[in-house]
C-alpha positions in Angstrom: 159.9 59.5 44.3 160.7 59.7 48.0 157.4 58.3 49.3 157.6 55.6 46.8 161.1 54.4 48.0 160.0 54.7 51.6 156.9 52.4 50.7 159.3 49.9 49.0 161.7 49.8 51.9 159.1 49.6 54.5 157.7 46.7 52.6 160.9 44.7 52.7 161.1 45.2 56.1 158.2 44.4 58.6 159.4 46.5 61.3 160.0 49.5 59.1 156.4 48.6 57.6 155.1 48.9 61.2 156.6 52.0 62.0 155.4 53.7 58.7 152.3 52.6 59.0 152.0 53.9 62.5 153.1 57.1 61.5 150.7 57.4 58.7 148.1 56.8 61.3 149.4 59.6 63.5 149.4 62.1 60.8 146.0 61.3 60.1 144.7 61.1 63.4 146.2 64.7 63.7 143.6 66.2 61.4 140.7 66.0 63.7 142.5 66.7 66.7 143.9 69.8 65.1 140.4 70.7 63.8 139.1 70.2 67.6 141.6 72.5 68.8 141.0 75.1 66.3 137.3 75.0 67.0 138.0 75.3 70.7 140.2 78.3 70.2 137.6 80.2 68.2 134.8 79.4 70.6 136.9 80.5 73.3 137.8 84.0 71.4 134.3 84.8 70.2 131.8 83.4 72.5 131.0 86.6 74.2 130.4 88.3 70.9 128.5 85.9 69.7 126.6 85.2 72.7 125.6 89.2 72.9 124.5 88.9 68.9 122.1 86.3 70.0 121.0 87.8 73.1 120.1 91.0 70.8 118.5 88.8 68.3 116.1 87.2 71.2 115.2 91.0 72.5 111.4 92.0 72.2 111.2 94.6 69.5 114.6 93.7 68.1 115.3 94.5 64.4 117.1 91.1 64.1 114.8 88.8 65.4 115.6 87.1 61.8 119.3 86.3 62.8 118.1 82.9 64.2 117.5 82.0 60.4 120.8 83.4 58.7 123.3 80.8 59.8 120.8 77.6 59.0 120.2 79.2 55.6 123.8 79.8 55.1 124.8 76.2 56.1 122.1 75.0 53.5 123.6 76.8 50.8 126.9 75.4 51.5 125.4 72.0 51.6 123.8 72.7 48.1 127.4 73.1 47.0 128.9 69.8 48.5 129.6 68.3 44.8 131.5 71.5 43.7 133.5 71.8 46.9 134.6 68.0 46.7 136.1 68.8 43.1 138.2 71.7 44.8 142.0 71.4 45.7 143.3 71.8 49.1 146.2 74.1 48.9 146.7 76.5 51.9 146.6 80.4 51.1 148.9 82.6 53.0 146.3 85.2 52.7 143.9 83.5 55.1 147.0 84.7 57.9 146.2 88.3 56.8 142.7 88.1 57.2 142.8 86.3 60.8 145.2 89.0 61.9 142.7 91.5 60.6 140.0 89.6 62.3 142.3 89.9 65.8 142.7 93.5 65.6 139.0 94.0 64.8 138.4 91.7 68.0 140.9 93.6 70.2 139.9 97.0 68.8 136.3 96.3 69.3 136.4 95.1 73.2 139.0 98.1 74.1 136.9 100.8 72.4 133.2 99.1 73.6 132.1 98.8 69.9 130.3 95.4 69.8 129.6 95.4 66.4 133.5 95.2 65.9 133.5 92.2 67.9 130.7 90.4 65.9 131.9 91.4 62.5 135.3 90.1 63.3 133.7 86.7 62.8 133.3 87.2 59.2 137.1 87.3 58.3 138.2 85.0 61.0 135.9 82.5 58.9 137.2 83.2 55.5 140.8 83.5 57.0 140.6 80.0 58.7 139.2 78.2 55.5 141.9 79.8 53.2 144.5 78.4 55.9 143.1 74.8 56.1 141.6 74.7 52.5 142.1 76.8 49.7 140.9 80.4 47.6 138.6 78.1 45.3 136.7 76.4 48.6 135.8 80.4 49.3 135.2 81.2 45.9 132.5 78.6 46.1 131.2 79.3 49.4 131.5 83.1 48.7 127.7 84.3 48.8 126.9 81.6 51.8 129.7 83.4 53.8 128.8 87.2 53.1 125.3 86.1 53.6 126.0 86.3 57.4 126.3 89.6 57.3 122.7 89.9 57.9 122.9 88.6 61.3 125.2 91.4 62.4 123.2 93.8 64.6 123.5 97.6 63.4 124.3 99.8 66.2 121.5 101.3 67.9 122.9 104.4 67.8 122.2 104.4 63.9 119.1 102.2 63.9 117.1 104.8 65.9 117.8 107.9 63.1 117.4 105.3 60.3 114.0 104.1 61.8 112.3 107.3 62.4 112.5 108.4 58.8 111.7 105.2 57.3 108.3 105.5 59.7 107.6 108.9 58.2 108.2 107.8 54.8 105.9 104.7 55.3 103.3 106.8 57.0 103.1 109.8 54.3 103.0 107.1 51.8 99.8 105.2 53.6 98.2 108.6 53.8 98.4 109.6 50.2 97.3 106.0 49.3 94.3 106.5 51.3 93.7 110.1 50.1 94.2 109.0 46.6 91.2 106.5 47.2 89.1 109.3 48.8 89.7 108.3 52.6 89.9 111.3 54.4 93.3 111.2 56.5 95.8 113.4 57.7 99.5 112.8 59.3 101.0 114.8 62.1 104.2 113.4 62.7 103.7 110.0 63.8 99.8 110.1 63.8 97.3 109.6 61.4 94.0 111.5 61.9 90.9 110.5 60.6 87.1 111.4 61.6 87.1 111.9 65.0 90.0 109.0 65.6 93.6 108.6 65.5 96.0 106.0 64.8 99.8 106.3 66.3 102.6 104.4 64.2 104.7 103.2 66.7 108.5 102.0 66.1 107.3 98.5 65.7 105.3 99.5 62.6 107.9 101.8 61.4 109.5 99.7 58.9 113.1 99.1 59.9 112.8 95.5 61.0 110.9 94.6 57.8 113.7 96.6 56.1 116.4 94.6 57.7 114.9 91.3 57.2 113.6 92.1 53.3 117.1 93.0 52.4 118.4 89.4 53.4 115.4 87.8 51.9 116.0 89.8 48.5 119.6 88.8 48.4 118.6 85.1 48.9 115.9 85.6 46.1 118.7 87.4 43.9 121.3 84.4 44.5 118.7 81.7 43.9 117.2 83.7 40.7 118.1 82.4 37.1 118.5 85.5 35.7 121.8 87.4 34.5 124.4 88.7 36.9 123.3 92.2 36.5 119.6 91.3 36.7 120.5 89.7 40.1 121.9 92.7 41.4 119.2 94.9 40.3 117.0 92.6 42.0 118.6 92.8 45.3 118.9 96.6 45.0 114.9 96.1 44.7 115.1 95.0 48.1 114.8 98.6 49.8 111.6 99.9 47.5 110.0 96.6 48.1 110.5 96.5 51.7 109.1 100.3 51.7 106.3 99.5 49.5 105.0 96.5 51.7 105.1 98.3 55.1 103.2 101.1 53.4 100.7 98.5 52.3 100.7 97.4 55.9 100.2 100.7 57.6 97.3 101.6 54.9 95.7 98.1 55.6 95.7 99.5 59.4 94.7 102.7 58.6 91.4 101.2 56.7 90.6 99.0 59.5 90.8 101.7 62.1 88.8 104.1 59.7 85.9 101.2 59.2 85.9 99.9 62.9 87.8 102.4 65.1 91.5 102.8 66.3 90.9 100.2 69.1 90.2 97.3 66.6 93.5 98.1 64.9 95.5 96.2 68.0 95.8 92.6 68.8 95.4 89.8 66.2 94.7 92.5 63.6 98.1 94.1 64.0 99.9 90.5 64.4 98.5 89.7 60.9 99.3 92.9 59.5 103.0 91.9 60.4 102.7 88.8 58.4 101.0 90.2 55.5 103.9 92.6 54.9 106.4 89.8 54.3 103.4 88.0 52.0 103.3 91.0 50.0 106.9 91.5 49.6 107.6 87.7 48.7 105.0 88.1 46.0 106.8 91.1 44.6 109.8 89.5 44.8 108.4 86.5 42.9 106.9 88.6 40.4 110.2 90.7 39.7 112.2 87.3 39.4 109.4 85.6 37.4 110.0 88.5 34.8 113.5 88.8 34.6 113.7 85.0 34.2 111.5 85.5 31.4 113.4 89.0 30.0 117.1 88.1 30.5 117.3 84.5 31.6 120.9 83.6 32.4 123.1 82.0 29.9 122.9 78.4 31.2 119.0 78.7 31.2 119.1 80.4 27.8 120.8 77.5 25.9 118.6 74.8 24.3 
């Protein structure tokens, strides 16, 4: 009623009408200015953690070279939900201030303790908090997976990756040797070495499987999200990312062993090694596709099952 009365009063008096329209214009003009100020503030707070994260993605032999793909994929997933987002109401949620505070504590604590992963991870609660403050919980709910998907771009500390990488490498090497022996190819593992005839192969960190495991976890999450099966089946599909990644890496090492056994270990490097790196993702994608096809036929989502 107050807005209607103000509009009537402004319509009766041209001077008041001009003042009313000018005030409305200023309030609308403040929105992009406030947004720009918020973007600049976030950029000033997170430029160093983000720059260090991008530097990690760019390193030779990094486990996170796929990090460059995560933000564009997340943006594409949000764009796909644009129709749903336009239907959401705008009602700021006070929980956003709590998340912004938690993000600030993570940012300060990470900088003080020297834990870069805390500073980089602080970006996620900050994004969610800002969206809750500016928009509404329904917007965040609609964008829940694209926002959670950003976690795959945050590098794991090297103190953890070294131990995990070694264990995965030994597991994949043992699997490749077992597969070779199963097919009557005499091979023997000794540490990171695979011996055959009078030759041997050294399985390095690049072939260890951790890089592909981290990347395939992201791929598995994306495939599970896009799957047309039931919710519990999609969770199972994502959990299958670990055995799929390990299985694909076993196949890669086995492929290199066969090439080395047939043509000598000197032929394993170069383009053969590079092709095997691509092969691991081809095999993993085929396995994901097969699992998804099976789940969609056996346990389709309720929407797909309806006639």
